[in-house]
TITIDO-170246 format. One record per residue (C-alpha): residue in one letter; chain; residue number from 1; x, y, z. Coordinates in pm, whole numbers, plus 50000, padded with zeros to 5 digits. Example, Ala and Ser with C-alpha at 12.3 -4.5 7.8 and 13.67 -1.06 7.14 Angstrom:
! TITIDO-170246
{site a A 1 {51230 49550 50780}}
{site s A 2 {51367 49894 50714}}
! end
This chain:
! TITIDO-170246
{site m A 1 {85704 87264 50365}}
{site t A 2 {86026 87370 50541}}
{site k A 3 {86160 87187 50835}}
{site t A 4 {86267 87392 51134}}
{site i A 5 {86555 87264 51341}}
{site t A 6 {86497 87295 51710}}
{site p A 7 {86767 87257 51976}}
{site g A 8 {86835 86889 52018}}
{site g A 9 {86649 86813 51694}}
{site i A 10 {86929 86812 51438}}
{site t A 11 {86843 86598 51140}}
{site r A 12 {87065 86325 51009}}
{site r A 13 {87122 86523 50687}}
{site h A 14 {87249 86826 50880}}
{site m A 15 {87473 86611 51094}}
{site l A 16 {87628 86439 50790}}
{site a A 17 {87683 86773 50614}}
{site w A 18 {87844 86923 50923}}
{site t A 19 {88074 86627 50993}}
{site g A 20 {88164 86584 50625}}
{site g A 21 {88251 86952 50592}}
{site t A 22 {88455 86944 50911}}
{site a A 23 {88644 86633 50799}}
{site l A 24 {88730 86794 50463}}
{site a A 25 {88843 87115 50631}}
{site l A 26 {89068 86921 50868}}
{site l A 27 {89205 86707 50587}}
{site f A 28 {89299 87002 50365}}
{site s A 29 {89434 87215 50650}}
{site q A 30 {89662 86929 50758}}
{site a A 31 {89790 86890 50402}}
{site i A 32 {89872 87260 50386}}
{site l A 33 {90032 87266 50731}}
{site a A 34 {90227 86946 50664}}
{site a A 35 {90387 87083 50347}}
{site e A 36 {90758 87093 50411}}
{site p A 37 {90974 87372 50276}}
{site i A 38 {91185 87278 49979}}
{site t A 39 {91527 87137 50053}}
{site l A 40 {91855 87300 49960}}
{site d A 41 {91914 87030 49698}}
{site q A 42 {91577 87106 49538}}
{site f A 43 {91655 87478 49540}}
{site m A 44 {91998 87424 49387}}
{site t A 45 {91848 87205 49112}}
{site l A 46 {91580 87469 49046}}
{site s A 47 {91844 87743 49040}}
{site g A 48 {92055 87544 48795}}
{site k A 49 {91755 87499 48569}}
{site l A 50 {91671 87871 48579}}
{site l A 51 {92035 87969 48520}}
{site d A 52 {92081 87707 48245}}
{site r A 53 {92372 87539 48422}}
{site d A 54 {92438 87242 48648}}
{site g A 55 {92302 87314 48996}}
{site a A 56 {92607 87135 49141}}
{site s A 57 {92829 87409 48995}}
{site l A 58 {92664 87668 49221}}
{site v A 59 {92793 87741 49572}}
{site g A 60 {92567 87572 49828}}
{site d A 61 {92624 87829 50103}}
{site y A 62 {92498 88104 49872}}
{site g A 63 {92202 87889 49770}}
{site q A 64 {92117 87834 50136}}
{site s A 65 {92109 88211 50192}}
{site y A 66 {91890 88275 49886}}
{site r A 67 {91651 87990 49978}}
{site d A 68 {91627 88097 50341}}
{site a A 69 {91550 88455 50239}}
{site l A 70 {91269 88340 50009}}
{site v A 71 {91123 88110 50276}}
{site a A 72 {91143 88390 50535}}
{site d A 73 {90952 88609 50288}}
{site g A 74 {90672 88350 50274}}
{site q A 75 {90764 88217 49930}}
{site d A 76 {90801 87850 50031}}
{site a A 77 {90468 87745 49875}}
{site a A 78 {90548 87939 49558}}
{site l A 79 {90891 87773 49545}}
{site a A 80 {90729 87430 49576}}
{site q A 81 {90493 87516 49290}}
{site l A 82 {90785 87640 49082}}
{site i A 83 {90965 87310 49139}}
{site s A 84 {90653 87119 49035}}
{site g A 85 {90651 87305 48703}}
{site t A 86 {90416 87597 48762}}
{site a A 87 {90556 87913 48602}}
{site d A 88 {90604 88221 48819}}
{site k A 89 {90809 88476 48624}}
{site t A 90 {90839 88715 48919}}
{site l A 91 {90983 88448 49149}}
{site e A 92 {91201 88307 48872}}
{site n A 93 {91348 88652 48807}}
{site r A 94 {91402 88704 49179}}
{site i A 95 {91605 88383 49204}}
{site i A 96 {91808 88462 48892}}
{site t A 97 {91870 88819 49008}}
{site g A 98 {91996 88693 49343}}
{site w A 99 {92252 88463 49183}}
{site y A 100 {92373 88726 48937}}
{site s A 101 {92382 89022 49176}}
{site g A 102 {92491 88834 49489}}
{site v A 103 {92218 89015 49685}}
{site h A 104 {91881 88908 49826}}
{site q A 105 {91594 89098 49984}}
{site t A 106 {91517 89076 50356}}
{site a A 107 {91259 89246 50575}}
{site d A 108 {91530 89501 50663}}
{site g A 109 {91636 89566 50301}}
{site e A 110 {91905 89414 50083}}
{site a A 111 {92162 89171 50219}}
{site v A 112 {92486 89085 50039}}
{site v A 113 {92549 88714 50004}}
{site t A 114 {92860 88745 49787}}
{site y A 115 {93028 89013 49583}}
{site t A 116 {93324 88861 49406}}
{site d A 117 {93147 88529 49335}}
{site a A 118 {92827 88685 49196}}
{site l A 119 {92751 88542 48851}}
{site m A 120 {92750 88889 48696}}
{site w A 121 {93130 88873 48684}}
{site e A 122 {93109 88568 48457}}
{site a A 123 {92868 88754 48230}}
{site l A 124 {93090 89065 48236}}
{site d A 125 {93409 88879 48155}}
{site f A 126 {93572 89198 48025}}
{site t A 127 {93591 89345 48374}}
{site k A 128 {93641 89238 48734}}
{site p A 129 {93495 89324 49074}}
{site m A 130 {93608 89661 49204}}
{site g A 131 {93888 89617 49453}}
{site w A 132 {93988 89285 49296}}
{site c A 133 {94345 89292 49171}}
{site g A 134 {94381 89173 48813}}
{site g A 135 {94759 89139 48824}}
{site e A 136 {95074 89345 48839}}
{site t A 137 {95071 89715 48755}}
{site g A 138 {94990 89757 48386}}
{site y A 139 {94851 89401 48352}}
{site w A 140 {94561 89538 48149}}
{site s A 141 {94795 89654 47868}}
{site q A 142 {94891 89297 47779}}
{site v A 143 {94677 89061 47571}}
{site p A 144 {94529 88789 47798}}
{site e A 145 {94667 88437 47756}}
{site g A 146 {94487 88242 47488}}
{site e A 147 {94357 88553 47310}}
{site a A 148 {94667 88643 47109}}
! end
């Protein structure tokens, strides 16, 4: 025998299910909405871990730009998960690429954060940024100090 609910005749079971479901929905939506974006210090620590270096050795202004670009792209929840230990190779590569190239993605395309301080110049220690003077004319013909 099925019970038909008539207007004004809601059963106690239906009322409990409705209020319980509503309470859970409100609870979880508040937790999601209350999640704060990661701080700059957290991002710098994460960046240091991904780059296998001390996060304090990285320039904070650049980190702020990279973090803000990721948050603006809707990656704040993914960043929080990455900090908590969840692997996300795509996001990890995006962070590493930003630090090495000195560029991050925006809604309008690429934006340069730094050129001469990009980490690629540390990795490419045999060269220098274009337009960056290495010394007096002919400096390149002399053996660098400490490498004689």
